[in-house]
C-alpha positions in Angstrom: -28.1 -7.7 107.5 -28.4 -5.0 104.3 -26.8 -1.7 104.3 -28.9 0.7 102.9 -27.8 4.1 102.0 -30.0 6.9 100.8 -28.3 9.6 99.1 -31.1 12.7 99.1 -30.3 15.3 96.3 -33.0 17.4 97.0 -32.5 21.0 98.2 -36.0 20.8 99.9 -34.3 17.8 102.7 -37.0 15.3 104.0 -40.2 17.3 103.0 -39.3 17.1 99.4 -42.0 15.1 96.9 -39.0 12.3 95.8 -38.5 11.6 99.5 -42.0 11.1 100.1 -41.8 8.0 97.7 -38.0 6.5 98.9 -40.0 6.7 102.7 -42.9 4.5 101.5 -40.2 2.3 99.5 -38.7 2.2 102.9 -41.7 1.3 104.7 -41.7 -1.9 102.3 -38.4 -2.8 102.6 -38.9 -2.9 106.4 -42.1 -5.1 106.1 -40.0 -7.8 104.5 -36.4 -7.4 106.4 -36.2 -6.7 110.0 -32.3 -6.4 110.1 -31.7 -3.6 108.0 -29.7 -0.5 108.7 -30.6 2.3 106.8 -28.7 6.2 106.7 -30.3 8.7 105.0 -27.7 11.5 103.9 -29.4 14.9 103.2 -26.5 16.1 100.4 -28.0 19.8 100.7 -26.9 20.2 104.4 -23.2 18.7 103.4 -20.5 20.6 102.7 -19.5 19.1 99.2 -16.7 20.9 97.3 -17.2 20.6 92.8 -14.5 17.6 91.6 -11.7 20.2 90.3 -10.4 17.7 88.1 -7.3 17.4 89.6 -7.0 13.7 90.1 -4.9 14.3 92.9 -6.9 11.1 94.1 -5.9 9.1 91.6 -2.0 10.6 91.5 -1.1 12.0 94.8 -3.3 10.4 97.2 -4.9 7.0 95.7 -8.1 6.8 97.2 -8.7 9.9 98.9 -9.6 13.4 97.4 -7.4 16.0 98.3 -9.9 18.5 99.2 -10.9 18.4 102.9 -14.4 18.8 103.7 -17.5 16.4 104.1 -17.1 13.6 101.4 -13.7 12.2 104.0 -16.8 10.6 106.1 -19.2 10.0 103.1 -17.4 8.1 100.7 -16.9 5.4 103.2 -20.4 5.5 103.9 -20.9 5.0 100.3 -18.5 2.2 99.5 -19.8 0.5 102.5 -23.1 0.2 101.4 -24.7 -2.9 100.4 -27.6 -0.5 98.6 -27.2 2.7 97.5 -30.9 4.6 96.8 -29.8 8.0 94.4 -33.3 10.3 95.3 -33.1 13.1 93.1 -35.9 15.4 91.3 -35.8 16.0 88.0 -33.9 19.6 87.7 -33.6 20.9 83.8 -33.7 17.5 82.6 -31.1 16.1 84.8 -29.8 15.0 88.1 -29.8 18.2 91.5 -26.6 19.9 91.9 -25.7 18.6 95.4 -26.3 15.4 94.2 -23.7 15.9 90.7 -21.1 17.1 93.4 -21.3 14.1 95.6 -21.5 11.9 92.4 -18.0 13.5 90.6 -16.7 13.1 94.2 -17.0 9.2 93.7 -13.9 9.0 91.5 -11.3 8.0 94.4 -13.3 4.6 94.4 -12.0 4.4 90.9 -8.4 3.6 89.5 -7.4 5.6 86.8 -6.8 2.9 84.1 -9.7 2.5 81.2 -10.7 -0.6 80.0 -13.2 -1.2 77.6 -16.7 -2.8 78.9 -18.2 -3.7 75.8 -20.8 -2.3 73.6 -18.3 0.1 72.3 -18.5 1.3 76.4 -15.2 2.4 78.5 -15.1 3.1 82.1 -12.8 2.6 85.1 -12.0 -0.4 87.3 -13.5 -0.2 90.7 -10.3 0.4 93.4 -11.6 -2.2 95.9 -13.9 -4.3 93.7 -14.8 -6.4 96.5 -17.0 -3.7 97.7 -18.4 -2.1 95.1 -18.8 -5.1 91.9 -21.8 -6.4 93.9 -23.2 -3.0 95.1 -26.6 -2.5 94.0 -27.9 1.4 92.8 -32.1 2.5 93.0 -32.6 5.6 91.5 -35.7 7.1 92.6 -36.8 10.1 91.1 -39.9 12.7 90.8 -40.3 15.3 87.8 -43.2 17.7 86.9 -43.6 16.6 83.5 -46.3 14.0 82.3 -43.7 12.1 80.8 -40.4 9.8 81.1 -40.2 10.0 77.7 -38.1 13.2 76.2 -37.2 13.9 80.0 -35.3 11.3 81.5 -33.0 10.1 78.9 -29.9 12.0 80.2 -30.1 10.5 83.8 -31.1 6.9 82.6 -28.0 7.3 80.2 -25.5 8.3 83.6 -26.8 6.0 85.2 -26.1 3.0 82.4 -22.5 4.9 82.1 -22.0 4.5 85.9 -23.4 1.4 87.1 -23.9 -0.8 84.1 -26.6 -1.3 81.2 -29.7 -2.8 83.0 -27.4 -3.5 86.2 -29.5 -0.9 88.3 -33.4 0.1 89.3 -35.8 2.7 88.8 -39.1 4.4 90.0 -39.8 7.4 87.8 -42.6 9.3 89.2 -43.8 11.8 86.5 -46.3 14.4 87.7 -44.9 14.9 90.6 -46.1 17.9 91.9 -49.4 16.2 92.6 -48.2 14.7 95.5 -48.2 17.2 97.0 -52.3 18.4 96.4 -54.0 16.4 99.4 -57.6 16.6 96.9 -55.7 14.2 94.2 -55.3 12.1 97.2 -57.3 9.5 95.8 -55.0 9.4 92.5 -51.9 9.7 94.4 -52.2 7.1 96.9 -52.5 3.8 95.0 -49.2 4.9 93.5 -47.5 5.6 96.9 -49.2 1.4 97.9 -47.5 0.6 95.1 -44.0 2.1 95.4 -44.3 0.3 99.1 -44.8 -3.2 97.0 -41.6 -2.2 94.8 -39.7 -1.5 98.6 -41.0 -5.5 99.6 -40.1 -6.7 96.0 -36.4 -5.1 95.8 -35.6 -6.4 99.6 -36.6 -9.8 99.1 -35.1 -10.5 95.8 -32.9 -7.7 95.1 -35.2 -6.6 91.6 -39.1 -5.4 91.1 -41.1 -7.0 89.0 -41.8 -5.9 85.4 -46.1 -5.9 86.8 -44.9 -3.4 89.6 -42.5 -1.2 86.9 -45.4 -0.3 84.0 -47.7 0.3 87.0 -44.9 3.0 88.3 -44.5 4.3 84.8 -48.0 5.4 84.2 -48.9 8.9 85.3 -51.8 9.6 88.2 -53.9 11.4 86.1 -54.5 12.1 82.0 -52.1 14.6 80.8 -54.6 17.4 79.5 -56.3 17.4 83.8 -52.9 17.2 84.7 -51.6 20.7 82.6 -54.8 21.9 84.2 -54.0 20.8 87.6 -50.3 21.8 87.3 -51.0 24.9 85.4 -53.2 26.2 88.4 -51.2 25.2 91.1 -48.5 28.1 90.9 -51.3 30.4 92.0 -50.2 33.0 89.2 -52.6 34.0 86.7 -51.2 33.3 83.2 -51.1 36.2 80.9 -51.2 34.0 77.8 -54.9 33.3 78.8 -58.1 35.0 77.4 -60.2 34.1 79.7 -59.9 36.5 83.1 -60.9 36.5 86.3 -63.0 39.4 86.4 -61.4 40.3 89.3 -63.1 37.2 91.0 -61.0 35.9 94.2 -61.9 32.3 94.1 -62.2 31.8 90.4 -58.5 30.4 90.4 -58.9 28.5 93.3 -62.2 26.8 91.8 -60.8 26.1 88.5 -58.4 24.1 90.6 -61.7 22.6 92.0 -62.9 21.7 88.7 -59.6 20.3 87.5 -59.6 17.4 90.3 -62.9 16.4 89.5 -63.0 12.6 89.3 -65.7 11.1 87.5 -64.3 7.3 88.7 -66.2 8.3 91.9 -69.5 8.5 90.4 -69.6 7.1 86.6 -72.4 9.0 84.8 -72.9 11.5 87.4 -75.9 14.4 85.9 -75.8 17.3 88.5 -75.2 20.9 89.1 -73.6 22.3 92.3 -73.5 25.9 93.1 -71.0 27.2 95.3 -72.1 30.7 97.4 -69.1 32.2 99.4 -71.1 34.2 100.9 -67.8 36.2 103.1 -66.6 37.3 99.3 -69.8 37.8 97.8 -69.4 35.5 94.5 -71.3 32.7 93.3 -69.5 29.7 91.1 -71.4 26.4 89.5 -69.7 23.4 88.1 -71.7 21.7 86.0 -71.4 18.0 85.6 -72.4 15.9 82.6 -71.1 13.2 80.6 -68.5 12.4 82.8 -67.1 16.0 82.8 -67.1 18.9 84.6 -67.7 22.8 83.2 -67.2 25.5 85.6 -69.3 28.5 85.5 -69.2 32.1 86.9 -72.1 33.5 84.9 -75.2 32.6 83.3 -76.2 30.1 86.2 -78.5 27.0 85.2 -80.7 25.4 87.8 -78.5 23.8 90.7 -78.6 20.7 92.0 -76.7 21.1 95.4 -76.3 24.6 96.7 -73.1 24.5 99.3 -73.0 28.2 101.0 -70.0 28.9 103.1 -67.3 31.4 103.8 -64.6 30.7 101.3 -61.4 30.4 103.9 -63.4 27.3 105.1 -64.2 25.9 101.9 -60.2 26.6 101.1 -59.5 24.9 104.8 -62.2 21.9 104.3 -60.4 20.9 100.5 -56.7 21.5 101.8 -57.5 18.5 104.9 -56.7 20.9 107.8 -60.8 20.4 109.2 -62.8 17.3 108.8 -65.6 17.5 106.3 -68.3 16.1 108.4 -67.5 17.5 111.5 -67.5 21.2 109.9 -70.9 20.6 108.4 -71.8 19.5 111.6 -70.7 22.6 113.2 -72.1 24.9 110.4 -69.4 26.1 108.6 -70.9 25.2 105.7 -74.3 24.7 104.8 -75.7 22.2 101.7 -79.6 22.4 100.3 -80.5 20.0 97.7 -79.5 16.8 96.7 -76.9 15.2 100.1 -76.3 12.8 97.5 -74.3 14.9 95.4 -72.8 15.8 99.2 -71.7 12.3 99.4 -69.8 12.0 96.2 -67.5 15.0 97.3 -67.0 13.4 101.0 -66.0 10.5 98.7 -63.5 12.6 96.8 -65.4 14.0 93.6 -63.5 16.8 93.3 -60.3 15.5 95.8 -60.2 13.9 99.1 -61.9 15.3 101.8 -60.4 14.9 105.3 -62.9 12.8 107.6 -61.3 11.6 110.9 -63.3 8.8 112.6 -63.7 9.3 116.2 -62.0 6.1 116.7 -60.0 4.0 114.0 -61.9 0.8 112.6 -60.9 -1.3 110.1 -63.2 -0.8 107.2 -65.9 -3.3 106.5 -65.7 -4.3 102.3 -68.4 -2.7 101.0 -70.3 -6.1 99.2 -73.9 -7.3 99.0 -73.2 -8.9 102.2 -73.1 -6.0 104.1 -76.1 -4.1 102.4 -80.0 -3.2 103.6 -81.0 -6.0 101.4 -78.8 -8.6 103.6 -80.2 -7.3 106.3 -83.6 -8.8 105.7 -81.6 -12.0 105.4 -80.3 -11.6 109.0 -83.1 -10.8 110.6 -84.6 -13.8 109.6 -84.1 -16.1 112.3 -85.5 -13.9 114.7 -88.9 -13.6 112.8 -88.2 -17.4 112.2 -88.3 -17.6 116.4 -91.1 -15.3 116.6 -93.5 -17.1 114.2 -93.0 -20.7 114.7 -92.2 -20.8 118.9 -95.8 -20.1 118.3 -96.9 -23.2 117.6 -93.4 -25.2 118.9 -91.3 -23.4 121.1 -88.7 -25.9 120.2 -88.5 -25.5 116.8 -88.4 -21.8 117.7 -85.2 -21.9 119.1 -83.8 -24.9 116.8 -84.6 -23.5 113.4 -83.8 -19.7 114.1 -79.9 -21.1 115.0 -79.6 -23.2 111.9 -80.3 -20.3 109.9 -78.0 -17.9 111.6 -75.2 -20.4 111.0 -75.7 -21.0 107.6 -75.9 -17.3 107.1 -72.5 -16.7 109.2 -71.5 -19.6 107.0 -71.7 -17.8 104.0 -69.9 -14.9 105.1 -66.7 -15.1 105.9 -63.8 -12.9 107.8 -64.0 -9.2 107.9 -67.5 -9.7 105.9 -68.9 -10.9 109.2 -70.6 -7.6 111.1 -71.2 -7.3 114.7 -75.3 -8.3 114.1 -74.0 -11.1 112.5 -72.1 -12.4 115.4 -74.0 -11.7 118.0 -77.3 -13.1 116.2 -75.5 -16.6 116.3 -74.3 -15.9 119.5 -77.4 -15.3 120.9 -79.5 -18.2 119.7 -76.0 -20.2 120.3 -76.7 -19.8 123.9 -80.1 -19.8 124.2 -80.5 -22.9 122.5 -77.9 -24.4 125.3 -80.1 -23.1 127.9 -83.5 -23.9 126.5 -83.5 -27.1 124.9 -82.8 -29.9 127.8 -86.3 -27.7 129.3 -87.7 -27.0 126.6 -91.0 -28.1 127.6 -91.1 -25.8 130.6 -90.8 -22.8 128.8 -93.7 -21.2 126.6 -93.9 -19.1 123.2 -94.3 -16.1 125.2 -91.5 -16.6 127.2 -89.3 -17.0 124.5 -90.4 -14.2 122.2 -90.2 -11.8 125.4 -86.4 -13.0 125.7 -85.8 -12.2 122.0 -87.3 -9.1 122.2 -85.1 -8.0 125.5 -82.2 -9.7 123.3 -82.6 -7.5 120.4 -82.9 -4.5 122.3 -79.6 -5.4 124.6 -77.4 -5.8 121.2 -79.1 -2.9 119.3 -78.2 -0.4 122.3 -75.0 -1.7 123.3 -74.2 -1.4 119.5 -75.2 2.4 119.6 -72.1 3.0 122.0 -69.2 1.0 119.7 -67.4 3.0 117.1 -69.8 1.7 114.2 -73.2 1.2 115.1 -75.4 -1.8 113.8 -77.5 0.4 111.4 -74.2 1.7 110.1 -72.5 -1.8 109.1 -75.5 -2.1 106.2 -76.4 1.1 105.3 -73.0 2.7 104.4 -72.8 0.5 101.4 -75.6 3.3 99.8 -73.9 6.1 101.7 -70.4 6.6 99.6 -67.1 4.7 100.5 -66.0 7.1 103.3 -69.1 6.7 104.9 -67.6 5.1 108.4 -65.3 8.0 108.5 -68.2 10.6 108.3 -69.0 11.2 111.9 -72.0 12.6 110.2 -73.3 9.3 109.1 -72.0 7.6 111.9 -74.2 10.1 114.1 -77.4 9.4 111.9 -77.0 5.6 112.4 -76.1 5.8 116.1 -79.7 7.4 116.7 -81.2 5.4 114.3 -79.7 2.5 116.4 -80.7 3.8 119.4 -84.5 4.2 117.8 -85.0 0.5 116.9 -83.5 -0.6 120.5 -86.5 1.5 122.0 -88.6 -0.4 119.6 -87.7 -3.7 120.3 -88.1 -3.0 123.8 -91.7 -1.5 123.1 -92.4 -4.6 121.2 -91.0 -6.5 124.3 -93.6 -4.7 126.6 -96.0 -5.0 124.0 -95.4 -8.8 124.2 -96.1 -9.0 127.6 -99.1 -7.1 128.1 -100.7 -9.1 125.4 -100.0 -12.0 128.0 -102.9 -10.7 130.0 -105.3 -10.0 127.2 -107.7 -12.2 125.6 -105.0 -12.1 122.6 -102.6 -13.7 124.3 -101.7 -16.7 121.9 -100.4 -13.6 119.4 -98.3 -12.4 121.8 -94.9 -13.1 119.8 -96.5 -11.8 116.2 -98.8 -8.9 117.2 -95.5 -6.5 118.0 -94.2 -7.5 114.7 -96.8 -5.2 112.8 -94.6 -1.9 114.3 -91.7 -3.5 111.9 -93.9 -2.0 109.2 -93.5 1.8 110.2 -90.4 1.6 111.5 -89.0 0.4 108.0 -90.4 3.6 106.7 -89.7 6.1 109.7 -85.6 4.3 108.8 -85.7 5.4 104.9 -87.2 8.6 105.6 -84.6 9.3 108.7 -81.9 8.1 107.1 -82.0 11.0 104.0 -83.3 13.4 106.6 -81.3 13.8 109.3 -78.0 14.5 107.3 -80.0 17.1 105.4 -81.6 18.3 108.1 -78.1 19.0 109.8 -76.3 20.7 107.0 -79.3 22.9 106.3 -78.9 26.8 107.5 -79.9 28.1 110.7 
């Protein structure tokens, strides 16, 4: 069993950005090792006096400091730990004062003698080498600078001297202040996942691979963007800047929004977003062109999309305190113009917006096999059933079964969605029921059964977390579409409409059996699919925009 001791040197205790990294690292450790004992010490909460340099721990009470404070309890914990995680933000190019005091007070674990250690280095031997020699050390640190170089050299040299060159691991996170900006979760989230991977690796082999180390040294955003976001995050006007806010209340906030612009969300986007804050009577434009974003407070151009809201609502929305889609439904802000730009915002164009789906669901991969184009292929078994059964009821059941089986074999695992499975299940069961007595079943019976099956499948789907149409239309609606309750509501309504359409088709097929057009009972109802498709294309764009309009 590994005994891990976390020494937290941050004055902010568990609320620090450094501990955010430590927690993610330890979650990776826990994924691999179940028999790990983890103890965390918030050094700022402990009574630790600075070392006085009296050397009483070497001469008067060997192995024990003459001072009486919390180090009496902490030093034995340090000695017994198998792995020590030194968690400290970078303060004035060094470790924090609370960690420095702890580090100095570990002097009792050494003997007073000076030994050469090679390479021109000298050190003190351990008092209890059986406890200390094989101890593993990890430095996890964050800093507010955009690079490790010219900032961490002093800390790294100190750890080299204490624990041996190349004998300790490190995770040095630059641009650490961005970890506290929720709008930038799309930048910081992948890094935190990499820290978790590092935890898995370390507990498995007591080292971190070079590829993971390389990823952990990279900044979240490029340096110019970081400097702008970081400088704006203080909420203090830079008196050196010639550009004044002109008395505008939301000017600094909008500068932060511009700084959070992520062109990777929609490469090549050409748009103009206008923000109208009705409570402040202030308006701004964000002009997006050539993957750059420019903020305007006057001399506006024609907007692509206009958002009208109270400043406090938009501020809370960007801070992740309210659901962006739900707030739109509740008219806390209104959108006019191109709604695709709003989808880009929900995907993180200006930082992550909070989206809380009604129920948690594992996201479906955004791949071609889950698009409206593939949906057309998924409908082929049903169309084959309607068109073939008129001439051969037997083939009208067998062919759809074979086609649906082939389609499901092409899609595997998480790519399979509800309609894929329901289609294969229906034709499998239907084949088992009809084939042994296929002579006694006519084309109208089979067609009517298929219509009713479509009605049931689609109507049931409307009550699922993700309605049937959303499994396909999310491909065009952004990566966060399945977390967007407005998107889900739109598709839930559309799914019900299609279920009713299939019910009507079944009714028409049944009615045609009493007319001279009985032989077309399976085919003629398919004509309703044409206006159904045009309606769907219109509705999927109209309803979200309608919901976003000013009342």
